[in-house]
C-alpha positions as CSV (number, residue, x, y, z in Angstrom):
1,M,89.8,132.2,166.4
2,K,89.6,128.9,164.6
3,K,93.6,129.3,163.5
4,D,94.4,130.6,166.9
5,N,92.4,127.3,168.4
6,Q,95.2,125.3,165.8
7,L,97.7,127.2,166.6
8,A,97.3,126.7,170.2
9,V,96.7,122.8,169.5
10,I,100.2,122.9,167.6
11,V,101.9,124.5,170.7
12,K,100.4,122.0,172.8
13,D,100.9,118.8,171.0
14,S,104.8,119.7,170.7
15,G,105.1,119.4,174.6
16,L,107.5,122.7,174.6
17,E,107.8,124.6,178.0
18,T,104.9,127.0,178.6
19,T,107.3,130.6,178.0
20,K,108.7,129.1,175.2
21,A,105.4,128.2,173.9
22,K,104.2,131.3,174.7
23,V,106.4,133.3,173.0
24,I,106.3,130.9,169.7
25,L,102.3,132.0,169.7
26,E,103.3,135.6,170.2
27,K,105.6,135.9,167.4
28,F,102.9,134.1,164.6
29,H,100.2,135.2,165.9
30,D,99.7,138.4,163.9
31,Y,100.4,136.2,160.3
32,F,97.5,134.1,161.3
33,D,94.9,137.1,161.2
34,I,96.4,138.4,158.1
35,A,95.9,134.8,156.6
36,A,92.5,134.4,157.5
37,E,92.0,138.2,156.2
38,W,93.3,137.8,153.1
39,E,91.8,135.2,152.8
40,Q,88.0,136.5,152.4
41,K,90.0,139.0,150.4
42,A,90.6,137.5,147.6
43,K,87.6,135.3,147.1
44,M,86.0,138.2,146.5
45,I,88.4,139.1,143.7
46,V,87.3,137.6,140.9
47,V,88.8,138.6,137.4
48,K,86.7,137.4,133.9
49,D,87.3,140.6,131.6
50,F,90.0,143.4,130.5
51,K,87.9,145.8,131.9
52,Q,88.7,144.6,135.5
53,T,91.8,146.1,136.1
54,A,90.4,147.8,139.8
55,D,90.5,144.4,140.7
56,M,93.2,143.3,139.0
57,K,95.2,146.2,140.9
58,M,93.9,144.8,144.4
59,A,95.1,141.1,143.8
60,R,98.6,142.8,143.2
61,I,98.2,144.4,146.2
62,G,97.5,141.4,147.4
63,R,99.9,139.3,146.8
64,L,103.2,141.2,147.6
65,E,101.6,141.8,150.8
66,L,101.2,138.3,151.8
67,R,104.3,137.6,149.6
68,E,106.1,140.2,152.0
69,K,104.8,138.6,155.0
70,R,106.0,134.4,154.2
71,I,109.2,136.2,153.8
72,A,108.6,137.6,157.3
73,I,106.9,134.3,158.3
74,E,110.2,132.2,157.3
75,K,112.8,135.1,158.7
76,T,110.9,134.1,161.7
77,R,110.9,130.3,161.5
78,K,114.6,130.6,160.7
79,E,115.5,132.7,163.8
80,L,113.7,130.4,166.2
81,K,115.2,127.3,165.0
82,E,118.7,129.0,165.2
83,Q,118.2,129.8,168.6
84,A,116.7,126.7,169.7
85,L,119.8,124.9,167.5
86,R,122.0,127.0,169.8
87,E,120.0,125.8,173.2
88,G,120.5,122.1,172.4
89,K,124.5,122.4,171.3
90,A,124.7,124.3,175.1
91,I,123.1,121.9,176.1
92,D,124.8,119.0,174.9
93,G,127.6,120.0,175.6
94,I,126.8,120.3,179.8
95,A,125.7,117.3,179.8
96,N,128.7,115.3,178.3
97,I,130.9,117.3,180.9
98,L,129.2,116.3,183.5
99,K,129.0,112.8,182.2
100,G,132.4,112.5,182.0
101,I,132.8,113.3,185.9
102,I,130.3,111.0,186.9
103,V,130.7,107.9,184.5
104,P,134.2,106.8,186.2
105,I,132.6,107.3,190.0
106,E,129.9,105.2,189.0
107,E,131.9,102.6,187.4
108,Y,133.9,102.4,189.9
109,L,131.2,102.4,192.8
110,Q,129.4,99.1,190.4
111,K,132.8,97.1,190.8
112,Q,132.7,97.6,194.7
113,E,129.1,96.8,195.1
114,N,129.2,94.1,192.4
115,F,132.7,92.4,194.3
116,I,131.2,88.8,194.3
117,K,129.4,88.5,190.9
118,I,133.2,89.7,189.5
119,K,134.8,87.6,191.1
120,Q,132.6,84.6,190.3
121,A,132.6,85.9,187.0
122,E,136.4,85.7,187.1
123,H,136.2,81.9,188.4
124,S,133.6,81.0,185.5
125,E,135.5,82.4,183.5
126,Q,138.7,80.3,184.5
127,K,136.4,77.3,183.9
128,R,135.9,77.9,181.0
129,I,139.1,78.7,179.5
130,E,140.3,74.8,181.1
131,A,137.2,73.4,180.0
132,E,138.4,75.1,176.4
133,Q,141.8,74.1,176.9
134,K,141.2,70.5,178.1
135,S,138.5,70.1,174.8
136,E,141.3,72.0,172.7
137,Q,144.0,69.3,173.8
138,M,141.0,66.4,173.0
139,L,140.5,68.2,169.4
140,L,144.5,68.2,168.6
141,A,144.5,63.9,169.8
142,A,141.7,63.7,167.6
143,E,143.3,65.7,164.7
144,K,146.9,63.5,165.3
145,A,144.8,60.4,165.1
146,E,142.8,61.2,162.3
147,R,146.2,62.4,160.4
148,D,147.2,58.9,161.5
149,R,144.7,57.4,160.0
150,I,145.0,59.5,156.6
151,E,148.3,58.6,156.2
152,K,147.6,54.9,156.8
153,E,145.1,54.8,154.4
154,R,147.5,57.0,152.4
155,L,150.2,54.2,152.2
156,D,148.1,51.2,151.7
157,N,146.4,53.0,148.9
158,I,149.9,53.9,147.4
159,R,150.8,49.5,147.9
160,L,147.1,48.5,146.5
161,K,148.0,51.4,143.6
162,K,151.5,49.9,142.9
163,E,150.3,46.4,143.0
164,A,146.7,47.6,140.3
165,E,149.8,48.5,138.2
166,A,152.0,46.0,138.4
167,R,148.2,44.1,137.4
168,E,147.4,46.2,134.8
169,K,150.9,45.7,132.8
170,K,151.1,42.7,132.9
171,M,147.3,42.7,131.9
172,Q,148.6,45.7,129.1
173,A,151.3,43.0,128.2
174,E,149.2,40.1,128.0
175,R,146.3,42.4,125.9
176,E,148.9,43.9,123.7
177,A,150.5,40.4,122.7
178,A,146.9,39.2,122.3
179,E,146.6,42.5,119.7
180,K,149.5,41.7,118.2
181,K,148.3,38.2,117.2
182,Q,145.5,39.2,115.7
183,R,146.6,41.9,113.9
184,E,148.9,39.4,112.1
185,I,146.0,37.2,111.7
186,E,144.1,40.5,110.2
187,E,147.2,41.4,108.0
188,K,147.1,38.1,106.4
189,A,143.7,37.9,106.1
190,R,144.1,41.6,104.1
191,L,146.9,40.9,102.2
192,E,144.9,37.7,100.7
193,R,142.0,39.7,100.1
194,E,143.5,42.4,98.5
195,A,145.4,40.1,96.5
196,A,142.5,38.5,95.4
197,E,140.4,41.7,94.6
198,E,143.9,42.6,92.4
199,K,143.3,39.1,90.8
200,Q,139.8,40.0,90.3
201,R,140.3,43.4,89.1
202,K,142.5,42.4,86.9
203,I,140.0,39.9,85.2
204,K,137.4,42.7,85.4
205,E,140.2,45.4,83.8
206,V,140.5,43.2,81.0
207,A,136.8,42.5,80.8
208,E,135.7,46.4,80.4
209,K,138.7,46.7,77.9
210,K,137.3,43.6,75.7
211,L,133.7,45.0,76.3
212,A,134.7,48.9,75.4
213,E,136.6,47.8,72.6
214,E,133.4,46.2,71.2
215,R,131.8,49.3,72.4
216,R,134.1,51.7,70.4
217,V,134.2,49.3,67.4
218,A,130.4,49.5,67.7
219,D,130.0,52.9,68.0
220,E,132.6,53.6,64.7
221,K,130.9,51.2,62.6
222,L,127.7,52.8,63.5
223,R,128.9,56.3,63.6
224,K,129.8,55.9,59.9
225,Q,126.8,54.1,59.1
226,Q,125.5,57.5,60.3
227,E,127.5,59.7,58.0
228,E,126.8,57.6,55.4
229,S,123.6,58.2,55.7
230,D,123.9,62.1,56.6
231,R,126.1,62.2,53.0
232,L,122.9,60.2,51.4
233,A,120.5,61.9,53.0
234,K,122.2,65.8,52.4
235,I,122.8,64.4,48.8
236,E,119.0,63.8,48.2
237,Q,118.4,66.9,49.7
238,D,120.9,69.0,47.3
239,K,118.5,67.5,44.5
240,R,115.4,67.9,46.0
241,D,116.2,71.6,46.9
242,K,117.9,71.7,43.4
243,E,114.7,70.6,41.4
244,I,112.4,72.5,43.5
245,A,115.4,75.6,43.0
246,E,114.4,75.0,38.7
247,Q,111.1,73.9,39.2
248,Q,111.3,77.8,41.1
249,K,112.6,79.4,38.7
250,R,111.2,77.0,35.5
251,D,107.6,79.0,38.1
252,D,108.9,82.6,37.6
253,D,109.7,82.3,34.6
254,A,106.5,81.2,33.5
255,R,105.1,83.9,35.7
256,E,107.3,86.3,34.4
257,A,106.7,85.4,31.0
258,R,102.7,85.6,31.2
259,R,102.8,88.9,32.8
260,I,105.1,90.2,30.1
261,A,102.8,88.7,27.9
262,D,99.2,89.7,29.9
263,I,101.8,93.8,29.4
264,E,101.7,93.2,25.6
265,T,98.4,92.1,25.4
266,N,96.8,94.6,27.5
267,K,99.1,96.9,25.1
268,K,97.9,95.6,21.9
269,L,94.3,95.3,23.2
270,A,94.2,99.2,24.3
271,V,95.7,99.6,21.3
272,E,92.6,98.0,19.8
273,Q,90.2,99.6,22.1
274,E,91.6,103.0,21.4
275,K,91.4,102.0,17.2
276,A,87.6,100.6,18.0
277,Q,86.9,103.4,19.4
278,K,87.6,106.1,17.0
279,E,86.3,103.8,14.2
280,K,83.3,104.0,15.8
281,A,83.7,107.9,16.4
282,E,84.3,107.7,12.9
283,R,80.9,105.7,12.1
284,E,78.7,107.9,14.5
285,R,80.3,111.3,12.5
286,L,79.7,109.5,9.1
287,Q,76.1,108.5,10.2
288,R,75.2,112.0,11.6
289,E,76.7,113.7,8.1
290,L,73.9,110.9,6.4
291,E,71.5,112.0,8.5
292,E,72.3,115.4,7.8
293,Q,72.1,115.5,3.9
294,Q,68.7,113.3,4.2
295,K,67.6,116.1,6.4
296,Q,68.8,119.0,4.2
297,S,67.3,116.3,0.6
298,T,64.8,114.5,0.4
299,V,66.2,113.0,-2.8
300,K,69.9,113.1,-2.5
301,T,72.6,111.3,-5.7
302,F,74.8,108.4,-4.4
303,P,78.1,107.3,-5.5
304,P,77.8,103.9,-7.9
305,L,76.6,101.6,-5.4
306,T,79.6,99.4,-5.8
307,V,81.9,102.3,-4.7
308,I,80.2,103.4,-1.2
309,S,79.9,100.1,-0.3
310,R,83.3,98.9,-0.8
311,E,84.5,102.5,1.1
312,Y,81.8,101.9,3.6
313,F,82.8,98.1,4.1
314,D,86.9,98.8,4.8
315,K,85.9,101.5,7.6
316,L,83.0,99.5,9.0
317,N,84.7,96.3,8.4
318,P,88.2,96.2,10.7
319,H,90.8,93.5,12.0
320,I,90.1,92.0,14.6
321,K,92.8,90.9,16.9
322,C,92.8,87.3,19.0
323,P,93.4,88.0,22.9
324,E,95.3,84.9,23.1
325,C,97.6,85.0,20.8
326,G,97.9,87.9,19.0
327,K,96.9,87.3,15.5
328,E,94.6,89.4,13.3
329,I,91.3,88.3,12.0
330,K,89.1,89.8,9.7
331,P,85.7,88.6,9.1
332,K,84.4,87.5,5.4
333,L,82.1,89.7,5.0
334,N,80.3,89.9,1.0
335,W,80.9,93.5,0.4
336,K,79.5,93.2,-2.7
337,K,76.1,92.7,-1.5
338,K,73.7,95.5,-2.6
339,F,73.0,98.4,0.3
340,T,69.4,99.8,0.9
341,P,70.0,103.6,-0.3
342,G,70.6,105.5,3.0
343,K,71.4,102.8,5.2
344,L,75.4,102.2,6.1
345,L,76.6,98.3,6.5
């Protein structure tokens, strides 16, 4: 019911003739009912699960039906609009034909009706044209007067320009004469200044040459003195280097000699130590043998005392070598001293 009221309001507001409005209402009325019906049905279809296949099918049926109605509505709209366009074209054609007949007659009658106004307008237009012509003539006269004034001013300017050029030429000649005189004065001053500068330059050049020669002589003297000083310093340095080298050689030779002497001393000491160790070992052997003999017999017959003492003395009193000079020294002992039997010296 609400949709029907909306449709009726739209048709009424359009201002259509009653018969045409009725035709439009009949054409679209059923579609409003179908749309309202499916609006309610669509609200009942809510798919939230894969298993709601029946609702999905119902949704498809509704969509296809609404699609079909939408296409039909669009087709009806186009048909009604095309018909309205054809009616509009026919109305425009008839109106144009009628206007083509009526407008010339209307214009003619308008002229007859406004005869006085037209004549007055023509008279006013004639006066306007005459006034414009008079104004134009006055304007042409003013333009001619302006052109004459401009021409007079141009001729006056030419005359004044020529006079100014003549004055300028005169002033230019005077300036050139003054400039020439000034240049002559400046040239004379320049020549005098250059002559003075040349004289001063030559004096300065002579002084500089003299100073340069003095400096050269002094530098040469200083150079020779420096060379002599360097030569003497080199001789002294060579002498010191030679002395240092000789001293170094003497030190090296002394170190080498000490090294060789140390080697020889170490060798002799090693031999002496080896000899002393052998003699010690021999004494210890003899001591052991003596002790062994004493153990075997309480009474032992010794060789003659002098023989035994000399033999043992030679064995127990070897030569001793000095570690510094290498000379062998034999201690002075009395080998003929009587020995206590059973003891060795």
